[in-house]
KOLMAR-882963 format. One line per field, with one value per atom (N, C-alpha, C): x negated, y, z negated; residue in one letter; residue number from 1; atom name. Coordinates in steps of 0.001 Angstrom, whole numbers, plus 500000, padded with zeros to 6 digits. Last residue first. Layout:
residues N
c1 [X;...]
c2 [Y;...]
c3 [Z;...]
resn [A;...]
resi [NUM;...]
name [CA;...]
end
This chain:
residues 293
c1 [358800;359328;359656;358464;358557;359219;356199;357572;357646;354179;354391;355888;353881;354016;354343;353458;354724;354975;350842;351918;353273;349511;349497;350659;349909;350467;350544;348381;349826;350531;345861;346422;347934;345470;345524;346159;345459;346434;346607;343295;344672;345687;340631;341478;342965;339311;339297;340213;339335;340336;340414;337050;338393;339450;335031;335154;336563;335345;335592;335775;334665;336007;336330;331962;332957;334368;330745;330847;331901;331072;331610;331786;329687;331159;331778;327163;327589;329113;326334;325689;326060;327172;328078;327558;326274;325423;326269;327690;328064;327286;326532;326681;326927;326798;325477;325588;329565;328918;327535;330282;330404;329777;330081;328949;329054;332460;331535;330348;335455;334096;333108;338426;337491;336093;341132;339892;338866;344481;343276;342028;347072;345955;344691;348521;348722;347545;348501;347264;347407;350992;350019;348669;352453;352638;351515;350585;351347;351328;350690;350161;351065;351455;350967;350387;350542;351142;350575;349058;350420;351208;346439;347367;348831;345396;345218;346210;346102;346604;346524;344727;346183;346812;342084;342694;344209;341624;341673;342348;341526;342559;342735;339200;340485;341644;337327;337529;338876;337525;337820;338124;336624;337995;338419;333980;334870;336329;333047;333074;333994;333114;334044;334133;331027;332406;333385;328703;329239;330709;327664;328464;329154;326680;327179;328071;325983;325265;325736;327512;326112;325314;329680;329355;327861;330116;329842;329525;330839;329501;329127;333534;332489;331075;336137;334872;333697;338209;338472;337189;337164;337667;338038;335965;335400;335961;337448;337178;336765;337364;338647;338427;334629;335260;336593;334292;333564;334218;335802;336177;335541;334270;335671;336140;331874;331902;333312;332618;332289;332309;335357;334001;333803;337546;337291;335949;338513;337189;336994;340719;340935;339632;339596;340329;340582;338663;337686;338355;341160;340359;339288;341927;342723;341936;339942;340149;340867;340388;339105;339251;342950;342737;341444;342295;343185;343037;340738;340140;340978;342678;341463;340781;344540;344944;343735;342765;343319;343739;343417;342884;343488;344832;343388;342670;347535;347014;345540;348102;349103;348494;345862;346525;347463;345334;344350;344996;347663;347319;346374;347423;348519;348278;345296;345136;346198;346482;345335;345036;348476;348846;347684;347898;347719;348073;350531;349173;349108;352890;352278;350804;354328;353083;352363;356573;356748;355500;355590;356680;356734;353585;353292;354330;355047;353934;353609;356825;357347;356257;355067;355877;356423;354107;353186;353961;356419;355757;354808;356906;357861;357247;354649;354875;355816;355134;354003;354142;357314;357452;356350;356261;357318;357487;353852;353925;354995;354094;353795;353900;354867;355472;355297;353489;354946;355614;350845;351404;352925;350543;350503;351111;350602;351640;351711;348236;349503;350666;346281;346536;347838;346106;346744;347117;344967;345944;346691;343286;342702;343655;343897;344089;343695;343323;344680;344936;340587;341551;342966;339523;339390;340398;340149;340672;340637;338713;340168;340755;336105;336683;338200;335790;335740;336365;335759;336839;336934;333363;334627;335821;330473;331510;332879;328724;328926;330118;329220;329206;329619;329357;328340;328196;331390;330170;329076;333368;332859;331559;333894;333341;332715;334934;333747;333082;337208;336134;334839;338684;338292;337135;339061;338351;337842;340578;339260;338425;342892;342078;340675;343866;343494;342595;344267;343469;342958;345919;344583;343696;348253;347538;346104;348937;348614;347815;349391;348397;347963;351447;350151;349071;353444;352986;351606;353743;353266;352734;354729;353495;352891;357083;356045;354699;358460;358143;357030;358745;357931;357535;358901;359140;358239;360353;359207;359545;362497;361425;360187;364249;364759;363690;363478;363574;363940;361873;362311;362310;360775;362107;362662;357315;358366;359695;354308;355453;356543;352076;352355;353565;351856;351955;352340;351445;352742;352940;348747;349772;351148;347563;347412;348510;348265;348721;348649;346907;348371;348949;344232;344708;346234;344192;343844;344448;344879;345735;345467;342713;344097;345001;340510;340606;342045;341123;341056;341205;340876;342193;342227;338129;339024;340440;337155;336849;337804;338088;338512;338318;339181;338168;338650;340841;340264;339168;341484;341081;340325;342150;341147;340595;344140;342930;341808;346071;345465;344156;346768;346097;345412;348006;346844;346056;350179;349096;347836;351304;351225;350053;351140;352478;352475;349642;349372;350701;349365;350181;349881;346092;347275;348050;344004;344788;346064;343411;343552;344472;342879;342496;342571;343378;342553;342118;345084;343730;342802;347546;346784;345341;348151;347934;347136;348495;348977;348828;347606;346842;347239;349657;348292;347512;351767;351883;350501;350809;351002;351130;350803;349549;349671;353563;352596;351270;354702;355126;354104;353405;353216;353544;354497;353073;352763;357101;356872;355403;356740;357123;356952;354593;355129;355463;353629;354592;355269;351635;353002;354053;349296;349808;351279;349057;349155;349780;348836;349948;350156;346462;347726;348917;344653;344777;346104;345062;345287;345497;344376;345708;346042;341723;342678;344098;340277;340618;341594;337549;338912;339158;334955;335724;337159;333842;333522;334313;335581;335314;335057;336328;335060;334640;338814;337728;336355;340408;340269;339046;340220;339705;339468;341494;340092;339464;344071;343317;341834;344749;344693;343862;344708;343801;343634;346754;345413;344380;348911;348505;347082;349131;348703;348246;347828;348831;348282;346671;346243;347237;349302;348191;347830;350129;350291;349059;350637;349779;349845;352163;352743;351949;350664;350899;351430;348110;349337;349586;345777;346734;348039;344290;343702;344673;345920;345737;345239;345544;346871;346763;342875;343305;344638;343105;342195;342571;344821;345342;344409;343130;344413;344872;341037;340769;342041;342477;341729;341488;343389;344364;343675;340918;341728;342737;340208;339374;340134;342166;342103;341306;341435;342758;342774;338960;339040;340365;339753;338856;338904;341363;341940;341077;340652;340704;341171;342164;341679;341791;341069;342028;341420]
c2 [662189;661620;662727;661351;662307;661695;659452;659409;660324;659809;660181;660154;659427;658222;658540;661871;661205;659981;662277;663126;662466;660307;660237;661041;661275;659967;659815;663583;663692;662388;662409;663200;663351;661227;660379;661120;663540;662468;661613;665156;665627;664489;664622;664159;664380;665836;664368;663795;668525;668014;666492;668694;668938;668307;668183;667335;667460;670303;668950;667962;672398;672340;670955;671746;671801;671666;672096;670742;670689;674895;674033;672611;675932;676036;675140;673404;674721;674746;671380;671856;673263;670472;670273;670897;670253;669856;669543;671377;670006;669489;673909;673090;671625;674912;674520;673605;675188;674541;674062;676687;675235;674494;679359;678726;677225;680321;679797;679069;679908;680181;679518;681368;680254;680688;682382;682870;681737;681684;681240;681724;682410;683289;682979;680645;681418;682360;679166;679170;679943;679123;679969;680007;677234;678672;679528;674495;675084;676600;671669;672919;673454;669488;669252;670502;671258;670006;669706;672942;673314;672081;672580;671602;671995;674706;674678;673734;673957;675203;675182;671600;671570;672834;672542;671636;671624;673998;674709;673850;671885;672909;673666;670593;669891;670883;672627;672165;671457;672779;673952;673537;670257;670646;671831;670443;669407;669782;672492;672688;671677;671395;672484;672763;669379;669007;670172;670977;669998;669695;672596;673239;672227;672945;671973;672650;676012;674739;673807;678268;678428;677129;679099;678147;678208;680587;681317;680398;678885;679473;680247;678286;677348;677923;679705;680334;679468;678031;679077;679747;676328;675718;676759;676858;677475;676911;675505;676939;677576;672857;673554;675072;672352;672231;672969;672690;673543;673531;670584;671964;672943;668468;668616;670051;668786;668860;669083;668284;669649;669815;666017;666305;667730;667083;666318;666771;668314;667667;666712;669836;668400;667605;672279;672097;670619;672026;672064;671794;672162;670948;670886;674789;673647;672347;676371;676439;675190;675717;675398;675379;676826;675387;674935;679524;678892;677378;679890;680083;679434;679408;678579;678689;681382;680017;679086;684180;683440;682055;687014;685670;685072;689234;689374;688053;689138;688449;688692;690832;690575;690054;690931;692179;691992;688210;689079;690365;687444;686824;687726;688893;689216;688617;687492;688915;689356;685047;685108;686551;685610;685206;685396;688577;687150;686853;690961;690595;689099;692535;691755;691464;693741;694410;693697;692087;693525;694225;689420;689741;691233;689641;689027;689449;690740;691482;690958;688635;689930;690754;686642;686421;687732;687896;687536;687365;688026;689265;689022;685319;686088;687387;684811;684040;684804;686427;686741;686023;685032;686440;686853;682430;682624;684074;680950;682395;682741;678199;678896;680418;677417;676795;677657;678881;678882;678250;678405;679763;679716;675640;676168;677566;675507;674813;675350;676885;677429;676823;675208;676510;677140;673073;672862;674190;672872;673945;673779;670607;671918;673085;667970;668932;670360;666568;666508;667611;667140;667537;667575;665946;667393;667902;663236;663909;665422;662788;662588;663386;663257;664135;664006;661113;662458;663464;659096;659135;660502;659560;659800;659853;660179;660197;660502;660332;659087;659066;661462;661930;660763;660924;660224;660732;661929;662750;662114;660071;660247;661042;660475;659214;659357;663096;662792;661507;662692;663558;663250;661020;660538;661370;662699;661432;660930;664719;665044;663783;663280;663847;664176;662635;661560;662088;665232;664213;663167;666515;667038;666002;664997;665064;665530;665598;664221;664201;668404;667893;666473;668550;669190;668593;667193;666693;667255;668883;667513;666944;671192;671256;669866;670224;670723;670797;669567;668528;668968;672074;671023;669952;675135;673973;672834;677444;676528;675280;678950;679580;678693;676971;678146;678788;674900;674629;675874;673884;675128;674953;671792;671551;672806;670956;671841;671477;669323;669463;670309;668785;670188;670379;666074;666834;668287;665252;664993;665863;665952;666621;666456;664142;665579;666338;661755;662023;663508;661927;661933;662211;661811;662967;663054;659274;660502;661715;657537;657630;658918;657980;658202;658409;657226;658590;658930;654509;655417;656863;653634;653553;654468;653979;654846;654789;652063;653478;654386;649574;650061;651569;649356;649341;650012;648935;650266;650302;646164;646792;648103;645724;644879;645569;647651;647675;646891;646791;648119;648214;644398;644365;645707;645415;644529;644470;646796;647562;646710;645688;645557;646386;646130;646060;645906;647426;647219;647274;645951;646772;646413;645837;645178;646140;647567;646888;646222;650809;649434;648676;653533;652541;651102;655847;654865;653739;657210;657736;656791;656006;655650;656149;655014;656117;655639;653159;652823;653960;654371;653241;652891;656264;656704;655580;654521;655466;655952;653215;652444;653367;655358;654650;653899;655974;656953;656294;653672;654130;655088;653670;652555;653014;655940;655925;654812;655061;656226;656284;652996;652669;653847;652200;653467;653270;649720;650179;651472;649318;648947;649313;649844;650859;650598;647393;648668;649736;645556;645429;646739;646296;646444;646389;645512;646927;647195;642739;643455;644951;642191;641856;642647;642912;643672;643423;642810;642243;643143;643722;644028;643503;643507;642253;642481;645972;645259;643970;648644;647240;646465;651005;651006;649589;650566;650530;650664;650908;649585;649498;653699;652788;651393;654647;654995;654033;653634;653204;653481;655053;653586;653057;657730;657284;655770;657665;658062;657594;657041;656111;656397;659328;658066;657059;662471;661399;660077;664971;663980;662818;667415;666601;665586;670547;669091;668404;673303;672749;671231;674733;673520;673019;676941;675918;674622;678738;678057;676870;680014;679905;679222;680250;679459;679249;681971;680586;679723;684361;683741;682267;684911;684679;683941;685249;684229;683885;687417;686113;684968;689511;689207;687794;689484;689226;688802;690143;688882;688502;692710;691624;690266;694024;694040;692890;693605;693024;692982;695090;693645;692970;697656;697113;695598;697937;697928;697330;697921;696876;696769;700273;698951;697841;702515;702134;700700;704649;703282;702942;707859;707071;705702]
c3 [409547;408301;407320;413026;411924;410716;414646;414162;412939;417447;416049;415713;420101;419272;417814;421249;421540;420672;420398;419875;420099;421979;420516;419919;424543;424186;422675;424310;424564;424203;424026;422934;423093;426494;425309;424138;428137;428356;427107;427025;427163;427271;426859;425761;426023;428909;428903;427819;428325;429268;429257;426652;426123;427027;428528;427337;426760;430247;430767;429614;428491;429092;429624;427935;426863;427433;430405;429858;428757;430535;431594;431079;428286;428380;429435;427435;427910;428039;425111;426337;426729;422708;423839;425135;419996;421142;422377;417984;418352;419568;417782;416572;416906;420392;419892;418683;420358;421512;421105;418210;418060;419243;418858;418181;418074;419754;420760;420129;418426;417960;418920;419561;419696;419286;417745;418343;418361;418414;417718;418457;419104;419476;418675;416410;417633;417849;414140;414927;416237;413093;412407;413134;414609;414842;414252;415905;414812;414960;418227;417702;416592;419627;418273;417648;422444;421986;420602;424026;423644;423210;424634;425205;424967;423131;424586;425249;420519;421092;422617;420225;420063;420639;420604;421584;421462;418281;419562;420635;416479;416332;417649;417384;417426;417343;416823;418195;418330;414032;414853;416297;413320;412985;413847;414244;414783;414533;412595;414048;414724;410042;410368;411864;410598;410273;410517;411174;412127;411843;409218;410274;411195;405942;406908;407939;405163;405112;406230;405697;405314;405367;408317;407251;406959;410538;409303;408131;412529;412623;411361;412051;411617;411667;411502;411897;411441;410831;411824;412318;408929;410159;411217;406469;407670;408973;404474;404341;405670;405367;405296;405260;405076;406398;406442;402310;403242;404629;401291;400960;401938;402337;402719;402467;401029;402490;403013;398368;398768;400282;397667;398146;398653;394924;396145;396722;392601;392604;393777;392704;392543;392585;393186;391937;391646;395766;394675;393339;396995;397139;396057;396310;395864;395928;397573;396130;395622;400277;399645;398124;400598;400744;400094;400300;399324;399384;402565;401243;400153;404527;404483;403121;404206;403857;403773;402702;403835;403379;400610;400805;402068;400270;400116;400299;400724;399549;399282;402946;401910;400614;404560;404194;403008;404874;404205;403726;406277;404991;404204;408640;407725;406340;409734;409416;408422;410132;409218;408822;412033;410676;409702;414011;413738;412280;414763;414385;414103;415163;416246;415972;413242;413623;414767;412922;413131;413652;412679;413602;413944;410766;412064;413094;408651;409242;410633;408096;408551;409222;407225;408429;408993;404906;405990;407291;403369;403787;404950;402890;403691;404202;401296;402519;403452;399127;399999;401337;398090;398472;399437;397566;398570;399011;396628;396801;397844;396577;395332;395408;399219;398032;396781;401062;401166;399947;400141;400143;400158;400575;399212;399138;403348;402590;401164;403819;404319;403539;402726;402116;402574;404489;403189;402534;406961;406735;405418;406762;407080;406816;406247;405164;405522;408579;408054;407027;408881;409897;409355;406593;406782;407805;407124;405936;406095;409545;409469;408306;408684;409711;409711;406991;406422;407392;408865;407883;407224;410194;410898;409946;409814;408775;409393;412073;411337;410410;415213;413830;412945;417913;417130;415710;419359;419300;418459;418953;420318;420338;416194;416682;418054;416270;415463;415940;417847;418327;417586;416092;417414;417983;413880;413716;415064;415078;414505;414329;415721;416788;416286;413145;414075;415191;412040;411368;412337;413914;413650;412972;413692;414967;414768;411042;411422;412724;411365;410416;410762;413275;413532;412632;411866;413165;413491;409641;409462;410780;410934;410144;409968;412012;412916;412201;409665;410644;411589;408390;407774;408781;408972;409823;409365;407051;407021;407825;406553;407315;407415;405498;406208;407088;403940;405374;406188;401177;401820;403330;399955;400512;401184;400515;400011;400662;399468;400354;399692;398018;398304;399221;397812;396566;396802;400419;399791;398551;400752;401543;400902;398963;398754;399493;400218;398851;398540;402639;402654;401271;401670;402420;402403;400365;399650;400356;402471;401286;400519;404258;404683;403469;402700;403217;403616;402318;401165;401628;404915;404277;403058;405163;405926;405385;403384;403174;403939;404392;403082;402947;407840;406789;405509;409994;409799;408747;409860;411115;410895;407161;407823;409071;406774;405946;406617;408583;408752;407972;407406;408710;408981;405090;404979;406287;406115;405488;405398;409354;407902;407374;412075;411478;409965;414748;413321;412584;417887;417010;415561;419405;418849;417968;420144;421176;420683;419050;418569;419533;419506;420502;420034;418216;417518;418449;419822;419722;418966;419435;420640;420590;416071;417010;418222;414098;415444;416450;411782;412317;413740;411351;411661;412337;410789;411890;412326;408525;409754;410963;406713;407012;408325;406676;407174;407547;405561;406889;407493;403051;403992;405414;401888;402213;403207;401541;402392;402813;399720;401085;402050;397452;397963;399436;397133;396132;396584;398968;399360;398316;397640;398563;398886;396235;395514;396404;398328;397369;396603;399555;400274;399354;397604;397933;398644;397742;396492;396753;400414;399912;398657;400529;401339;400847;397190;398491;399231;395142;395581;396993;394406;394499;394994;394036;395279;395468;392869;392530;393822;393907;393180;392796;394852;395822;395178;392591;393182;394096;392236;391217;391803;394526;394286;393279;394064;395241;395047;391718;391714;392875;392586;391527;391540;394487;394897;393864;392853;393915;394359;391250;390633;391686;392431;392471;391943;390322;391302;391292;389893;389396;390468;391396;391326;390749;389352;390389;390295;387577;388142;389345;386927;385906;386491;388184;388600;387665;387665;386564;386965;389897;388819;387666;391383;391801;390651;389955;390018;390399;390465;389080;389063;393200;392683;391251;393283;393671;393297;392305;391674;391999;394139;392725;392005;396485;396406;394945;395872;396014;395895;395901;394684;394715;398563;397507;396180;399868;400095;398982;398981;398646;398799;400163;398705;398248;402850;402350;400832;402982;403242;402673;400166;401575;401727;397849;398074;399549;396952;397754;398074]
resn [F;F;F;L;L;L;Q;Q;Q;I;I;I;S;S;S;N;N;N;I;I;I;H;H;H;E;E;E;T;T;T;F;F;F;L;L;L;E;E;E;K;K;K;Y;Y;Y;S;S;S;D;D;D;I;I;I;F;F;F;S;S;S;N;N;N;L;L;L;Y;Y;Y;V;V;V;P;P;P;D;D;D;G;G;G;L;L;L;S;S;S;L;L;L;N;N;N;N;N;N;I;I;I;I;I;I;G;G;G;Q;Q;Q;D;D;D;F;F;F;E;E;E;L;L;L;N;N;N;E;E;E;D;D;D;W;W;W;D;D;D;F;F;F;D;D;D;G;G;G;N;N;N;R;R;R;F;F;F;K;K;K;Q;Q;Q;T;T;T;M;M;M;F;F;F;D;D;D;A;A;A;L;L;L;H;H;H;I;I;I;I;I;I;S;S;S;P;P;P;L;L;L;I;I;I;T;T;T;E;E;E;E;E;E;Q;Q;Q;A;A;A;E;E;E;S;S;S;P;P;P;E;E;E;H;H;H;H;H;H;F;F;F;R;R;R;V;V;V;A;A;A;N;N;N;A;A;A;L;L;L;N;N;N;E;E;E;P;P;P;L;L;L;N;N;N;W;W;W;N;N;N;N;N;N;I;I;I;L;L;L;F;F;F;Q;Q;Q;G;G;G;I;I;I;E;E;E;A;A;A;H;H;H;T;T;T;L;L;L;G;G;G;M;M;M;T;T;T;M;M;M;K;K;K;E;E;E;A;A;A;T;T;T;I;I;I;H;H;H;R;R;R;I;I;I;N;N;N;E;E;E;N;N;N;E;E;E;V;V;V;L;L;L;K;K;K;L;L;L;I;I;I;S;S;S;N;N;N;F;F;F;E;E;E;N;N;N;P;P;P;F;F;F;Y;Y;Y;R;R;R;Q;Q;Q;I;I;I;A;A;A;S;S;S;I;I;I;G;G;G;L;L;L;D;D;D;H;H;H;L;L;L;L;L;L;G;G;G;A;A;A;T;T;T;F;F;F;A;A;A;E;E;E;G;G;G;T;T;T;R;R;R;G;G;G;F;F;F;G;G;G;L;L;L;D;D;D;G;G;G;A;A;A;I;I;I;R;R;R;K;K;K;S;S;S;L;L;L;V;V;V;G;G;G;M;M;M;A;A;A;I;I;I;S;S;S;H;H;H;T;T;T;W;W;W;F;F;F;K;K;K;N;N;N;R;R;R;N;N;N;W;W;W;K;K;K;R;R;R;K;K;K;N;N;N;T;T;T;S;S;S;Q;Q;Q;F;F;F;A;A;A;D;D;D;M;M;M;V;V;V;S;S;S;L;L;L;A;A;A;V;V;V;V;V;V;I;I;I;N;N;N;K;K;K;I;I;I;H;H;H;N;N;N;F;F;F;G;G;G;L;L;L;I;I;I;V;V;V;I;I;I;A;A;A;F;F;F;E;E;E;V;V;V;T;T;T;S;S;S;V;V;V;K;K;K;R;R;R;P;P;P;I;I;I;G;G;G;Y;Y;Y;L;L;L;P;P;P;S;S;S;N;N;N;A;A;A;V;V;V;M;M;M;L;L;L;V;V;V;K;K;K;A;A;A;V;V;V;M;M;M;A;A;A;Q;Q;Q;D;D;D;R;R;R;S;S;S;I;I;I;I;I;I;R;R;R;G;G;G;L;L;L;E;E;E;T;T;T;A;A;A;S;S;S;T;T;T;R;R;R;P;P;P;D;D;D;E;E;E;L;L;L;L;L;L;R;R;R;S;S;S;V;V;V;E;E;E;L;L;L;M;M;M;L;L;L;S;S;S;P;P;P;I;I;I;S;S;S;P;P;P;L;L;L;N;N;N;R;R;R;I;I;I;R;R;R;S;S;S;L;L;L;H;H;H;K;K;K;N;N;N;Y;Y;Y;L;L;L;T;T;T;R;R;R;K;K;K;I;I;I;E;E;E;I;I;I;E;E;E;E;E;E;N;N;N;L;L;L;N;N;N;V;V;V;M;M;M]
resi [293;293;293;292;292;292;291;291;291;290;290;290;289;289;289;288;288;288;287;287;287;286;286;286;285;285;285;284;284;284;283;283;283;282;282;282;281;281;281;280;280;280;279;279;279;278;278;278;277;277;277;276;276;276;275;275;275;274;274;274;273;273;273;272;272;272;271;271;271;270;270;270;269;269;269;268;268;268;267;267;267;266;266;266;265;265;265;264;264;264;263;263;263;262;262;262;261;261;261;260;260;260;259;259;259;258;258;258;257;257;257;256;256;256;255;255;255;254;254;254;253;253;253;252;252;252;251;251;251;250;250;250;249;249;249;248;248;248;247;247;247;246;246;246;245;245;245;244;244;244;243;243;243;242;242;242;241;241;241;240;240;240;239;239;239;238;238;238;237;237;237;236;236;236;235;235;235;234;234;234;233;233;233;232;232;232;231;231;231;230;230;230;229;229;229;228;228;228;227;227;227;226;226;226;225;225;225;224;224;224;223;223;223;222;222;222;221;221;221;220;220;220;219;219;219;218;218;218;217;217;217;216;216;216;215;215;215;214;214;214;213;213;213;212;212;212;211;211;211;210;210;210;209;209;209;208;208;208;207;207;207;206;206;206;205;205;205;204;204;204;203;203;203;202;202;202;201;201;201;200;200;200;199;199;199;198;198;198;197;197;197;196;196;196;195;195;195;194;194;194;193;193;193;192;192;192;191;191;191;190;190;190;189;189;189;188;188;188;187;187;187;186;186;186;185;185;185;184;184;184;183;183;183;182;182;182;181;181;181;180;180;180;179;179;179;178;178;178;177;177;177;176;176;176;175;175;175;174;174;174;173;173;173;172;172;172;171;171;171;170;170;170;169;169;169;168;168;168;167;167;167;166;166;166;165;165;165;164;164;164;163;163;163;162;162;162;161;161;161;160;160;160;159;159;159;158;158;158;157;157;157;156;156;156;155;155;155;154;154;154;153;153;153;152;152;152;151;151;151;150;150;150;149;149;149;148;148;148;147;147;147;146;146;146;145;145;145;144;144;144;143;143;143;142;142;142;141;141;141;140;140;140;139;139;139;138;138;138;137;137;137;136;136;136;135;135;135;134;134;134;133;133;133;132;132;132;131;131;131;130;130;130;129;129;129;128;128;128;127;127;127;126;126;126;125;125;125;124;124;124;123;123;123;122;122;122;121;121;121;120;120;120;119;119;119;118;118;118;117;117;117;116;116;116;115;115;115;114;114;114;113;113;113;112;112;112;111;111;111;110;110;110;109;109;109;108;108;108;107;107;107;106;106;106;105;105;105;104;104;104;103;103;103;102;102;102;101;101;101;100;100;100;99;99;99;98;98;98;97;97;97;96;96;96;95;95;95;94;94;94;93;93;93;92;92;92;91;91;91;90;90;90;89;89;89;88;88;88;87;87;87;86;86;86;85;85;85;84;84;84;83;83;83;82;82;82;81;81;81;80;80;80;79;79;79;78;78;78;77;77;77;76;76;76;75;75;75;74;74;74;73;73;73;72;72;72;71;71;71;70;70;70;69;69;69;68;68;68;67;67;67;66;66;66;65;65;65;64;64;64;63;63;63;62;62;62;61;61;61;60;60;60;59;59;59;58;58;58;57;57;57;56;56;56;55;55;55;54;54;54;53;53;53;52;52;52;51;51;51;50;50;50;49;49;49;48;48;48;47;47;47;46;46;46;45;45;45;44;44;44;43;43;43;42;42;42;41;41;41;40;40;40;39;39;39;38;38;38;37;37;37;36;36;36;35;35;35;34;34;34;33;33;33;32;32;32;31;31;31;30;30;30;29;29;29;28;28;28;27;27;27;26;26;26;25;25;25;24;24;24;23;23;23;22;22;22;21;21;21;20;20;20;19;19;19;18;18;18;17;17;17;16;16;16;15;15;15;14;14;14;13;13;13;12;12;12;11;11;11;10;10;10;9;9;9;8;8;8;7;7;7;6;6;6;5;5;5;4;4;4;3;3;3;2;2;2;1;1;1]
name [N;CA;C;N;CA;C;N;CA;C;N;CA;C;N;CA;C;N;CA;C;N;CA;C;N;CA;C;N;CA;C;N;CA;C;N;CA;C;N;CA;C;N;CA;C;N;CA;C;N;CA;C;N;CA;C;N;CA;C;N;CA;C;N;CA;C;N;CA;C;N;CA;C;N;CA;C;N;CA;C;N;CA;C;N;CA;C;N;CA;C;N;CA;C;N;CA;C;N;CA;C;N;CA;C;N;CA;C;N;CA;C;N;CA;C;N;CA;C;N;CA;C;N;CA;C;N;CA;C;N;CA;C;N;CA;C;N;CA;C;N;CA;C;N;CA;C;N;CA;C;N;CA;C;N;CA;C;N;CA;C;N;CA;C;N;CA;C;N;CA;C;N;CA;C;N;CA;C;N;CA;C;N;CA;C;N;CA;C;N;CA;C;N;CA;C;N;CA;C;N;CA;C;N;CA;C;N;CA;C;N;CA;C;N;CA;C;N;CA;C;N;CA;C;N;CA;C;N;CA;C;N;CA;C;N;CA;C;N;CA;C;N;CA;C;N;CA;C;N;CA;C;N;CA;C;N;CA;C;N;CA;C;N;CA;C;N;CA;C;N;CA;C;N;CA;C;N;CA;C;N;CA;C;N;CA;C;N;CA;C;N;CA;C;N;CA;C;N;CA;C;N;CA;C;N;CA;C;N;CA;C;N;CA;C;N;CA;C;N;CA;C;N;CA;C;N;CA;C;N;CA;C;N;CA;C;N;CA;C;N;CA;C;N;CA;C;N;CA;C;N;CA;C;N;CA;C;N;CA;C;N;CA;C;N;CA;C;N;CA;C;N;CA;C;N;CA;C;N;CA;C;N;CA;C;N;CA;C;N;CA;C;N;CA;C;N;CA;C;N;CA;C;N;CA;C;N;CA;C;N;CA;C;N;CA;C;N;CA;C;N;CA;C;N;CA;C;N;CA;C;N;CA;C;N;CA;C;N;CA;C;N;CA;C;N;CA;C;N;CA;C;N;CA;C;N;CA;C;N;CA;C;N;CA;C;N;CA;C;N;CA;C;N;CA;C;N;CA;C;N;CA;C;N;CA;C;N;CA;C;N;CA;C;N;CA;C;N;CA;C;N;CA;C;N;CA;C;N;CA;C;N;CA;C;N;CA;C;N;CA;C;N;CA;C;N;CA;C;N;CA;C;N;CA;C;N;CA;C;N;CA;C;N;CA;C;N;CA;C;N;CA;C;N;CA;C;N;CA;C;N;CA;C;N;CA;C;N;CA;C;N;CA;C;N;CA;C;N;CA;C;N;CA;C;N;CA;C;N;CA;C;N;CA;C;N;CA;C;N;CA;C;N;CA;C;N;CA;C;N;CA;C;N;CA;C;N;CA;C;N;CA;C;N;CA;C;N;CA;C;N;CA;C;N;CA;C;N;CA;C;N;CA;C;N;CA;C;N;CA;C;N;CA;C;N;CA;C;N;CA;C;N;CA;C;N;CA;C;N;CA;C;N;CA;C;N;CA;C;N;CA;C;N;CA;C;N;CA;C;N;CA;C;N;CA;C;N;CA;C;N;CA;C;N;CA;C;N;CA;C;N;CA;C;N;CA;C;N;CA;C;N;CA;C;N;CA;C;N;CA;C;N;CA;C;N;CA;C;N;CA;C;N;CA;C;N;CA;C;N;CA;C;N;CA;C;N;CA;C;N;CA;C;N;CA;C;N;CA;C;N;CA;C;N;CA;C;N;CA;C;N;CA;C;N;CA;C;N;CA;C;N;CA;C;N;CA;C;N;CA;C;N;CA;C;N;CA;C;N;CA;C;N;CA;C;N;CA;C;N;CA;C;N;CA;C;N;CA;C;N;CA;C;N;CA;C;N;CA;C;N;CA;C;N;CA;C;N;CA;C;N;CA;C;N;CA;C;N;CA;C;N;CA;C;N;CA;C;N;CA;C;N;CA;C;N;CA;C;N;CA;C;N;CA;C;N;CA;C;N;CA;C;N;CA;C;N;CA;C;N;CA;C;N;CA;C;N;CA;C;N;CA;C;N;CA;C;N;CA;C;N;CA;C;N;CA;C;N;CA;C;N;CA;C;N;CA;C;N;CA;C;N;CA;C;N;CA;C;N;CA;C;N;CA;C;N;CA;C;N;CA;C;N;CA;C;N;CA;C;N;CA;C;N;CA;C;N;CA;C;N;CA;C;N;CA;C;N;CA;C;N;CA;C;N;CA;C;N;CA;C;N;CA;C;N;CA;C;N;CA;C;N;CA;C;N;CA;C;N;CA;C;N;CA;C]
end
């Protein structure tokens, strides 16, 4: 008789094979390739880069929305892509375009059981909040934190697009058995959305640190190498749940990993709580500033 762990492992093997064979897996968006190519040339100007990005008006709107977030603390309104490039810097604009391009590639038109606006709001909020936390804690790669925050739940989007039957089964298990989504994912697919996100990011040859952060954003203490970035994403995710603002259903009853207190040198739980509370007003202002698209 096959026990539950053996059954999960069988499903894991099956879906790993299935993931690797998805024929309509989105190719790397052309805008993402063009921006990356331009930024390899030190002679590229903000005007030239802005002209390329401006070909995609939907991307322009998203870049400006991110740049105008209150969490960025920019005193002037950013009204053009060129100004955003000057203010935020070439590397961070690249991070924004890469992350938003990936998210766009996995968007779905299924609206019956998929709240796309809520998912996007959570993702954008996570990107900007993760960047702000990274900067406040002195983590140098704040652009990387933005990308990891925005893409941390990419696997959920992939499940609902490529595995609709499993997606529905997960929702039914959560509703009928009163269990967490991540538990239902393991029972249904043998994989979690975090593992699927890691697979997809590796498939596109994006940085390993990014894949690692996505894989361990629910349990950063289990990361074997880099723990700071997944810890930042975990903290930001926990904040959205605690504030009940910019949160997403699949994070209900998120289990807080106490290990991030040491990973991020936050001292003790008392200081951690005061650190979290210091973001509440600014974060609420950020959520209210987001224009859904």
